[in-house]
Each structure stands twice: as structure tokens, then as C-alpha cells.
C-alpha positions, 0 to 999 in steps of 0.5 A: 403366983398362979401360972396358966397351963399355956405359960407352964409349957413355955416355962418348962421349955425355957428351963430346958433351953437354959440347960442347953437344949435346942428343942423340946418335945412336949404335950399339951395334955395328959397322954395315954402311955402306950401310944405315947411310947409308940409316938416318941419311939417312932419320932426318934427312930425316924430322926435317927434313921433319916439323913437330914430329917427335921425334928418336925418332919419326924414328929409328923411322920410318927403322928401319921403312923398313929393316925393311919393305924401303922402303930396298931389299931385304936390310935387314930383318934386325935387324943393319941397323937395331937397333943405333941408339939416341938418347942424351939428349933424344929429343924435338924 
């Protein structure tokens, strides 16, 4: 059976949901490792440090950090911050 990339994300997310996850942070294409570490770390740091923050808000804040240069120079291009998406429950 051939699976198109769009279906592959939903199959992967579905596997995590069956395992009990409420949401999954995934990428739509291959990512550069240093910017990925920055974005994911900033997403989780915002989530843990901001009472009542929605998962989607935490991801957006981290993406803006990269876009606006707060995570270091050179990450403003969408290649570094745009492939990330939350599947499932985007809330707290």
C-alpha cells in the first residue's frame, strides 16, 4: 500500500492518539536540527511557564521568536519555523 505524505502525518498522529496522546507536534517536511531544537525547546518552555497557555499559542510564540530573530540570526526564513503543526487538541 502506498501512502501519500499527507496521509503519513495523519497515520503517525493517529498512532500517538491511540497510545493516549492528546496532541502531537509534527513537521510537514525535513527540518534543520539546530533551529528545530530552538523551536521545540521554546515551545515547551512557554507551555510550562505560562499558566493557561494553549499548545497552539506556545507554538506560535516559538515560531515568532525564530521569525523575529530572538532565537539567533538566520532563522527568519519560513523553512526554519513554518513546517510545524499541532495535530489533535491545540488547547491546554
